[in-house]
C-alpha positions as CSV (number, residue, x, y, z in Angstrom):
1,X,14.4,10.4,-8.3
2,X,10.8,9.6,-6.8
3,X,8.5,12.3,-7.6
4,X,5.9,12.8,-4.2
5,X,3.3,14.5,-4.0
6,X,2.3,15.7,-0.3
7,X,-1.5,15.9,0.3
8,X,-2.4,17.2,4.0
9,X,-4.9,20.0,5.3
10,X,-2.2,20.9,7.8
11,X,0.5,23.4,6.1
12,X,3.0,22.5,8.6
13,X,2.4,19.2,8.9
14,X,2.9,19.4,4.9
15,X,6.1,21.3,4.7
16,X,7.7,19.1,7.6
17,X,7.6,16.4,5.2
18,X,8.6,18.4,2.7
19,X,12.0,19.6,4.3
20,X,11.9,15.5,6.2
21,X,12.0,14.3,1.9
22,X,14.2,17.3,0.2
23,X,17.2,15.9,2.3
24,X,17.0,12.7,0.3
25,X,19.2,13.0,-2.9
26,X,16.6,10.6,-4.7
27,X,12.9,12.3,-3.9
28,X,11.7,15.0,-4.8
29,X,8.3,16.7,-3.9
30,X,6.7,18.3,-7.3
31,X,3.3,19.3,-5.4
32,X,1.5,20.2,-2.3
33,X,-2.1,20.1,-1.2
34,X,-4.5,20.5,1.5
35,X,-7.7,18.3,0.3
36,X,-8.2,15.6,-1.5
37,X,-10.2,17.7,-4.4
38,X,-6.3,19.4,-4.7
39,X,-4.3,16.0,-4.2
40,X,-6.5,14.5,-7.3
41,X,-5.3,17.9,-9.3
42,X,-2.0,18.0,-8.5
43,X,-1.7,14.4,-8.8
44,X,-2.6,14.7,-12.4
45,X,-1.0,17.5,-13.1
46,X,2.8,16.4,-11.8
47,X,2.3,12.6,-12.3
48,X,4.2,11.4,-9.0
49,X,5.5,8.2,-7.7
50,X,3.8,8.1,-4.5
51,X,1.7,10.6,-2.8
52,X,1.7,10.6,1.0
53,X,-1.9,11.3,1.8
54,X,-3.8,11.9,4.8
55,X,-7.1,10.1,5.9
56,X,-8.3,12.6,7.7
57,X,-9.2,16.0,5.6
58,X,-12.1,18.8,4.9
59,X,-14.4,18.3,1.6
60,X,-12.8,15.3,0.3
61,X,-10.7,12.9,2.2
62,X,-7.7,10.7,1.5
63,X,-9.7,7.7,1.0
64,X,-12.4,9.0,-2.0
65,X,-9.3,10.8,-3.3
66,X,-7.2,7.5,-3.6
67,X,-10.2,5.4,-4.7
68,X,-10.2,8.2,-7.3
69,X,-6.9,8.6,-8.2
70,X,-6.9,4.2,-8.8
71,X,-8.9,4.7,-11.9
72,X,-6.5,7.0,-13.5
73,X,-4.4,5.4,-15.9
74,X,-0.8,4.4,-14.7
75,X,-1.8,5.8,-11.1
76,X,0.6,6.5,-8.4
77,X,1.3,4.5,-5.2
78,X,-0.1,6.0,-2.1
79,X,1.2,6.1,1.3
80,X,-1.1,7.0,3.9
81,X,-0.5,9.1,7.4
82,X,-2.3,10.0,9.9
83,X,-2.4,10.3,13.6
84,X,-5.2,7.8,14.0
85,X,-4.5,3.8,14.3
86,X,-8.2,3.1,13.9
87,X,-8.0,-0.5,11.8
88,X,-10.8,0.9,9.8
89,X,-9.1,3.1,8.5
90,X,-6.8,0.5,7.8
91,X,-8.1,-2.0,5.8
92,X,-10.6,1.3,4.3
93,X,-7.3,2.0,2.9
94,X,-5.9,-0.6,1.8
95,X,-9.0,-1.8,-0.4
96,X,-9.5,2.0,-1.5
97,X,-6.0,1.3,-3.5
98,X,-3.0,2.2,-1.1
99,X,0.1,0.8,-0.6
100,X,0.8,1.7,2.5
101,X,-0.2,2.9,5.7
102,X,1.7,5.1,8.6
103,X,1.3,7.0,11.9
104,X,2.5,10.2,11.3
105,X,5.0,9.8,14.6
106,X,7.1,7.8,12.5
107,X,10.6,9.1,12.2
108,X,12.3,10.8,9.5
109,X,13.9,8.5,8.5
110,X,11.9,5.9,8.2
111,X,9.1,8.3,6.5
112,X,12.0,8.1,3.5
113,X,12.2,4.2,3.6
114,X,8.4,3.8,3.6
115,X,8.1,6.3,0.5
116,X,10.9,4.4,-1.4
117,X,9.4,0.7,-0.3
118,X,6.1,2.1,-2.4
119,X,7.4,3.3,-5.4
120,X,10.0,0.1,-5.7
121,X,6.1,-1.7,-5.1
122,X,6.3,-3.1,-1.5
123,X,2.9,-3.1,0.7
124,X,4.1,-0.9,3.9
125,X,2.0,-1.2,7.3
126,X,2.8,-0.1,10.9
127,X,3.9,-2.6,12.8
128,X,1.7,-1.4,15.3
129,X,-1.5,-2.0,13.8
130,X,-0.6,-4.8,11.1
131,X,-1.6,-7.3,13.9
132,X,-4.8,-6.1,14.6
133,X,-5.8,-5.0,11.0
134,X,-5.8,-8.8,10.4
135,X,-6.7,-10.3,13.8
136,X,-10.1,-8.0,13.3
137,X,-10.7,-7.1,9.4
138,X,-9.4,-10.1,7.8
139,X,-10.6,-12.4,10.2
140,X,-13.0,-14.4,7.2
141,X,-14.3,-13.3,4.2
142,X,-16.9,-11.2,4.1
143,X,-20.7,-12.3,3.2
144,X,-21.2,-13.4,0.4
145,X,-17.3,-13.7,-0.7
146,X,-16.2,-16.4,-2.8
147,X,-12.7,-17.5,-3.7
148,X,-11.2,-15.5,-6.7
149,X,-11.7,-17.8,-9.8
150,X,-8.2,-17.1,-10.7
151,X,-6.9,-18.4,-7.6
152,X,-7.7,-22.1,-9.5
153,X,-5.1,-20.8,-12.4
154,X,-2.2,-20.5,-10.0
155,X,0.6,-22.7,-9.3
156,X,1.4,-24.5,-6.2
157,X,4.3,-22.9,-6.0
158,X,2.7,-19.0,-7.1
159,X,-0.1,-19.9,-3.8
160,X,2.9,-20.5,-1.9
161,X,4.3,-17.3,-2.5
162,X,1.1,-15.7,-2.2
163,X,0.7,-16.9,1.0
164,X,3.8,-14.9,2.1
165,X,3.5,-12.1,0.5
166,X,0.0,-11.7,2.5
167,X,2.0,-12.6,5.7
168,X,4.0,-9.6,4.6
169,X,7.2,-11.3,3.6
170,X,9.6,-8.8,1.4
171,X,10.9,-10.7,-1.9
172,X,14.1,-11.6,0.0
173,X,12.4,-13.8,2.5
174,X,10.5,-15.6,0.3
175,X,13.0,-16.9,-1.8
176,X,14.9,-17.8,1.7
177,X,11.0,-19.9,3.1
178,X,11.1,-21.9,-0.5
179,X,15.0,-21.2,-1.6
180,X,14.0,-19.7,-4.7
181,X,16.4,-17.4,-6.3
182,X,14.6,-13.3,-5.5
183,X,14.4,-12.8,-9.4
184,X,12.5,-16.1,-9.2
185,X,10.2,-15.1,-6.6
186,X,9.5,-11.6,-9.2
187,X,8.6,-14.1,-11.9
188,X,6.1,-15.8,-9.8
189,X,4.4,-12.4,-8.6
190,X,4.3,-11.3,-12.0
191,X,2.9,-14.2,-13.3
192,X,0.1,-14.1,-10.4
193,X,-0.7,-10.8,-10.4
194,X,-1.6,-10.8,-14.5
195,X,-3.6,-14.0,-13.4
196,X,-5.2,-12.6,-10.7
197,X,-5.6,-9.0,-11.8
198,X,-4.1,-7.7,-9.0
199,X,-2.1,-5.1,-9.3
200,X,0.3,-4.4,-6.3
201,X,0.8,-6.3,-3.3
202,X,-1.7,-4.3,-1.1
203,X,-4.0,-5.9,-2.8
204,X,-3.1,-9.1,-3.0
205,X,-2.9,-8.8,1.2
206,X,-7.0,-7.9,0.7
207,X,-7.6,-11.0,-1.7
208,X,-5.4,-13.5,-0.1
209,X,-7.5,-13.0,3.2
210,X,-11.0,-12.4,1.6
211,X,-10.7,-14.9,0.0
212,X,-9.7,-17.3,3.1
213,X,-6.4,-18.6,1.4
214,X,-4.9,-17.6,4.7
215,X,-6.1,-17.3,8.2
216,X,-4.7,-14.9,11.3
217,X,-1.8,-17.1,13.1
218,X,-1.4,-19.8,10.1
219,X,2.5,-20.2,10.1
């Protein structure tokens, strides 16, 4: 059972998300929060697998709440939901530690699938914002950025896997591209995450672009 906390400053939105998710046999909503501070408190109480986190909330917003949650032991996966598809929110959400980002006009079945995806460790971005995220915010490493030392410790195959992860490929797609078994891909991911000190695929995406390992438009 996937345990979920819903954080949004609008009661109707929280109730709608709860109704959608409670119809799923493998998902349980274990708490609600009206702002970021309450989201942190509810998460620490309930220890959910996934937090649905609105970005714009009064007091502490969703980005700061996510940053605080990422400092806790065994942090949850955070799936950002917003009515705004502004690129800076997407990038900031990923840097804060979010594992996914969806617009609130997502269809009910897509919401449930998104919760399952981030709970399983995947990174999930709404298709409408992925292209702009890459082109506008990750075109080049920021000033003063350096290639992380850990990249030099990766094998050629691990680098191949990291590049494909950064392009949004699933484990099965990576396996098909590299002619590997899916279990082998998972092993490579475990090794490269450990070598680079990464928590999940979202951090891997940010690192790959910021380090210049791949550039927008690379095949």
